[in-house]
C-alpha positions in Angstrom: -37.3 96.1 -86.6 -34.7 93.8 -88.0 -34.5 95.8 -91.3 -33.7 98.9 -89.3 -30.8 97.1 -87.7 -29.4 95.9 -91.0 -29.4 99.4 -92.5 -27.0 100.7 -89.8 -24.1 98.4 -90.4 -22.3 101.0 -92.4 -21.9 104.3 -90.6 -20.1 106.6 -92.9 -17.3 106.7 -95.6 -13.8 107.8 -94.8 -12.5 110.7 -97.0 -8.9 111.0 -96.1 -5.8 111.3 -98.4 -5.2 107.6 -98.0 -8.8 106.7 -98.9 -8.7 108.9 -102.0 -5.4 107.3 -103.1 -6.8 103.8 -102.7 -9.9 104.8 -104.7 -7.8 105.9 -107.6 -5.1 103.2 -107.5 -6.8 100.0 -106.2 -10.6 100.7 -106.7 -11.2 100.6 -103.0 -13.5 102.4 -100.6 -13.1 102.7 -96.8 -16.1 102.8 -94.5 -16.5 103.1 -90.8 -18.8 100.3 -89.8 -20.6 99.0 -86.7 -18.3 97.0 -84.4 -20.7 94.1 -84.4 -21.1 94.0 -88.2 -19.8 90.9 -90.1 -18.3 90.8 -93.5 -21.4 89.2 -95.1 -23.7 91.9 -93.6 -21.5 94.7 -94.8 -21.2 93.3 -98.3 -25.0 92.7 -98.5 -25.7 96.3 -97.4 -23.2 97.8 -99.8 -24.5 95.8 -102.8 -28.1 96.7 -101.9 -27.5 100.5 -101.3 -25.1 101.3 -104.1 -25.8 98.6 -106.6 -22.1 97.5 -106.8 -20.3 94.2 -106.9 -17.9 93.7 -104.0 -14.8 91.6 -104.8 -13.1 91.7 -101.4 -13.4 93.1 -97.9 -10.9 93.5 -95.1 -11.8 94.7 -91.7 -9.6 96.6 -89.2 -10.3 97.5 -85.6 -8.3 100.6 -84.6 -6.9 101.0 -81.1 -9.6 103.6 -80.5 -12.3 101.0 -81.0 -13.4 102.1 -84.5 -14.0 99.3 -87.1 -13.0 100.1 -90.7 -14.0 98.2 -93.7 -11.7 98.3 -96.8 -13.9 97.4 -99.7 -12.5 96.4 -103.1 -15.1 96.9 -105.9 -15.2 95.0 -109.2 -13.7 96.7 -112.3 -17.2 97.4 -113.8 -17.9 99.7 -110.9 -15.3 102.4 -110.4 -14.9 103.5 -106.7 -14.8 107.1 -107.9 -18.4 106.8 -109.2 -19.6 105.6 -105.8 -17.6 108.3 -104.1 -19.3 110.9 -106.3 -22.7 109.4 -105.4 -21.8 109.8 -101.7 -20.7 113.4 -102.3 -17.1 112.7 -101.4 -15.8 114.0 -104.8 
C-alpha cells in the first residue's frame, strides 16, 4: 500500500505559456503535486519515473490551495525531452 501512496505525489504537469518559457530558458518543469508531498518525495518520484537528475526544487502553494513544484533539471537532461515524453510538446 505504501508504494501506491508514493506514486501519487506528482499529479500532473503544467503546460502554460510560463511553463513552456521556463522549459526553454531555464531547463525547468512545473508540476502540480500532492499538498502533503515533501521535496525529497517529489525528487525521488521524478528521478524514478523519468530517469532524470533533479538539481533544484521550489514549492509554491497557491491561494486556491494548489501546490506547484518548480523542478530544475541537470543540463544532461533537457526539460524539452521530458515534456515530449509526457506529451506536452
